[in-house]
C-alpha positions in Angstrom: -16.4 15.6 21.6 -15.1 15.8 18.2 -13.7 12.2 17.1 -11.8 11.4 14.2 -11.4 7.7 13.4 -9.0 6.9 10.2 -9.1 3.3 8.4 -6.1 0.6 8.0 -3.0 2.6 7.5 -1.0 0.5 4.4 2.5 0.7 4.1 4.9 3.5 3.7 2.5 6.0 1.8 -0.2 5.7 4.2 2.3 6.2 7.0 3.6 9.5 5.0 0.0 10.8 4.6 -0.5 10.7 8.2 2.7 12.4 9.3 1.8 15.1 6.8 -1.8 15.8 7.3 -3.0 14.7 10.8 -1.7 17.7 12.5 -3.3 19.9 10.2 -6.6 18.2 10.4 -6.7 18.1 14.3 -6.4 21.9 14.3 -8.7 22.3 11.1 -11.5 20.4 12.6 -10.8 21.0 16.3 -10.6 17.3 16.9 -10.4 16.2 20.5 -9.2 12.5 20.2 -7.9 10.8 17.0 -8.4 6.8 16.5 -6.1 5.1 14.0 -6.2 1.7 12.7 -2.4 0.5 12.4 -2.4 -2.9 11.7 -1.1 -2.9 8.0 1.2 0.1 8.9 4.4 -1.9 8.3 4.9 -3.8 4.8 1.2 -4.4 4.9 1.3 -6.7 7.7 1.1 -5.9 11.1 2.5 -2.6 12.8 6.2 -2.6 14.1 7.3 -0.5 17.3 8.9 2.1 15.2 5.7 2.7 12.9 3.6 2.6 16.0 5.8 5.4 17.6 5.7 7.6 14.4 1.9 7.3 14.4 1.4 8.4 17.8 4.2 11.0 17.6 2.2 12.2 14.1 -1.1 12.9 16.1 -2.9 9.5 16.9 -4.3 9.3 20.4 -4.9 5.6 20.1 -3.9 3.0 17.6 -6.2 -0.3 16.9 -4.9 -3.3 15.3 -6.6 -6.3 13.9 -6.2 -9.8 12.6 -2.5 -9.1 11.9 -2.1 -7.6 15.1 1.1 -9.7 15.9 2.4 -10.4 12.7 5.3 -8.0 13.7 6.7 -10.2 16.7 7.8 -7.4 18.3 4.5 -6.1 18.9 4.2 -8.8 21.5 6.3 -7.2 24.1 5.8 -3.4 22.9 2.1 -3.5 23.5 2.5 -4.4 27.1 4.8 -1.0 27.1 2.2 1.5 25.2 -1.2 1.4 26.6 -2.5 3.6 23.6 -2.3 0.5 21.1 -5.6 -1.8 21.5 -5.5 -5.3 20.2 -8.9 -7.3 19.6 -10.8 -8.1 22.6 -11.5 -11.9 21.4 -8.1 -12.4 20.4 -6.4 -15.4 22.1 -7.0 -15.6 26.0 -3.2 -15.6 26.0 -2.5 -12.3 24.0 -0.7 -9.7 25.5 -2.0 -6.4 25.5 -5.8 -5.2 26.1 -9.0 -5.2 23.8 -10.3 -1.8 25.5 -9.0 1.2 27.2 -11.0 4.2 28.9 -8.9 7.0 27.5 -9.2 10.4 30.0 -8.9 13.7 28.0 -7.3 16.7 29.8 -10.6 18.6 30.5 -11.8 15.5 32.4 -13.9 13.8 29.8 -13.3 10.0 29.2 -13.5 7.9 26.0 -13.5 4.2 25.5 -12.1 2.7 23.0 -12.4 -1.0 22.0 -11.7 -3.4 19.0 -13.3 -6.5 18.2 -12.7 -9.2 15.5 -15.6 -10.7 13.3 -16.0 -14.5 12.7 -17.7 -14.8 9.2 -15.7 -15.2 6.2 -12.2 -14.8 8.5 -9.1 -17.3 8.1 -9.5 -18.2 11.9 -12.2 -19.0 14.4 -12.3 -16.1 17.2 -14.2 -15.7 20.2 -17.8 -14.7 20.0 -17.4 -10.8 19.4 -21.1 -9.8 20.7 -20.5 -11.2 23.8 -17.0 -9.7 24.1 -18.7 -6.3 23.4 -21.4 -6.8 25.7 -19.1 -7.1 28.8 -17.4 -3.6 28.0 -20.6 -1.8 27.5 -22.2 -3.3 30.4 -19.3 -2.5 32.6 -18.9 1.0 31.0 -22.3 2.8 30.5 -22.1 5.3 27.6 -22.6 9.1 29.4 -21.8 7.7 32.5 -18.6 5.9 33.3 -17.4 6.7 29.5 -18.4 10.6 27.8 -17.8 8.7 24.4 -17.4 5.2 23.2 -15.9 4.1 20.0 -15.8 0.3 18.5 -13.7 -0.7 15.7 -15.3 -3.8 14.4 -12.5 -5.5 12.4 -14.1 -8.1 10.1 -14.8 -9.2 6.4 -18.9 -9.3 6.4 -20.9 -5.9 6.0 -23.7 -7.9 7.5 -21.6 -8.5 10.6 -20.5 -5.3 10.7 -24.2 -3.7 10.4 -25.3 -6.2 13.2 -22.8 -5.2 15.5 -24.0 -1.6 14.7 -27.4 -2.3 15.6 -26.4 -4.4 18.6 -24.7 -1.5 20.2 -27.0 1.4 18.9 -27.4 3.9 21.7 -25.0 2.3 23.8 -22.1 3.4 21.9 -21.1 6.8 20.2 -19.5 5.2 17.1 -19.3 1.7 15.4 -17.0 1.8 12.6 -15.7 -1.4 10.7 -12.3 -2.0 9.4 -10.2 -4.8 7.1 -11.7 -4.5 3.9 -9.9 -1.3 3.2 -12.6 0.1 0.8 -14.8 2.8 2.5 -18.5 2.1 2.0 -21.2 4.8 1.5 -23.5 4.3 4.4 -22.0 6.6 7.1 -24.9 7.6 9.3 -26.5 7.9 13.1 -28.6 5.0 13.7 -32.0 5.4 15.4 -30.4 5.3 19.1 -28.0 7.5 18.9 -25.0 5.3 17.7 -22.7 6.9 14.4 -22.0 4.0 12.2 -19.9 2.8 9.0 -19.7 -0.2 7.5 -16.0 0.2 6.6 -14.0 3.0 7.2 -11.7 2.3 4.1 -7.8 2.5 4.4 -5.3 5.3 4.4 -3.3 4.0 1.5 -2.9 4.1 -2.4 -6.0 3.4 -4.0 -4.7 2.9 -7.5 -3.9 -0.7 -6.3 -5.7 -4.0 -5.0 -6.8 -3.2 -1.6 -3.4 -1.0 -1.1 -1.2 -3.6 -2.6 0.7 -3.3 -5.9 -1.3 -4.5 -8.5 0.8 -6.9 -9.9 1.1 -9.8 -7.8 -2.9 -9.8 -6.9 -3.4 -9.9 -10.5 -1.4 -12.8 -11.4 -2.9 -14.7 -8.7 -6.3 -14.0 -9.8 -5.4 -14.8 -13.4 -3.0 -17.8 -13.0 -3.6 -19.1 -9.5 -0.1 -19.1 -8.9 2.1 -16.6 -6.6 5.3 -15.5 -7.5 6.2 -13.3 -5.0 5.0 -11.4 -1.6 2.4 -9.0 -1.9 3.9 -5.0 -1.5 2.0 -2.1 -0.7 1.4 0.3 -3.3 3.3 3.5 -3.3 1.5 6.0 -4.8 -0.4 9.2 -3.3 -2.6 7.8 -0.3 -5.8 9.0 0.3 -6.9 9.2 4.0 -10.1 7.7 5.0 -12.2 7.4 7.8 -15.6 9.2 9.8 -15.6 12.3 11.9 -18.0 12.2 14.6 -19.5 15.0 16.8 -20.9 13.8 20.1 -23.1 14.9 22.7 -21.2 15.4 26.1 -24.5 14.8 28.2 -25.6 11.6 26.7 -22.4 10.3 24.8 -24.6 9.8 21.6 -23.6 11.3 18.0 -24.7 14.2 16.7 -22.9 14.7 13.6 -20.8 12.5 11.4 -19.3 12.9 8.1 -17.2 10.7 5.9 -13.9 11.4 5.4 -11.5 11.3 2.4 -8.4 13.3 2.4 -5.7 13.5 -0.3 -5.0 11.1 -3.1 -7.4 9.6 -5.8 -10.3 9.6 -4.2 -13.3 12.7 -4.1 -12.6 14.7 -1.1 -15.1 14.6 1.8 -15.2 15.9 5.5 -16.8 17.6 8.0 
């Protein structure tokens, strides 16, 4: 299975880049399934139903969220209507939506997509991510119930993301980090056959401070005072993520490549 995961979409420029480029990448790289993290797509904070629909129409098969899952209040009801949107497994027990889903492909193969929130340095305490993931993996063995399994680990600490990668090694096809908006240079296939990258990076303007217009973050760092809200940068976006090809018999990764398309960063892909 040929899978593309794209990191956090930030604002209008990220959405535009997805709309302009994703269908072409699907055809060029012969992709079977595309997952996009959309939790910053609406003004840099959350995902609105309209923007979710646009990302899905642009070629995403599944959207993951994160700690800003319900910043856009309409998502509380929309996520119940749209099964292609996945919120974190270990969010509030009364949160709407689901933390994983098994997606059928037209040829009968099935990919499980799940998301979990980390605990280290996060603003609010979430339930233990390791036990949340364990229950899903036990119920859906790789290569049996699921042809492939992708886990989006949304957290601050690279150490926590790495620990999750090793915890899942051999039991998931892909473990990829999101949330920090900077692509890490550690994309690899772990010893047990799981493709891993600590952070996929963002789909946004890299002439920015993690996707936001530079002036307000700079002001806050220098003066310690806020004078306005953060606004997403509006320069050309780089689509960042990871491409993974898996063995359909085992579900394990056989090839991976970092993805950087468009914008300011050096280009990369399979």
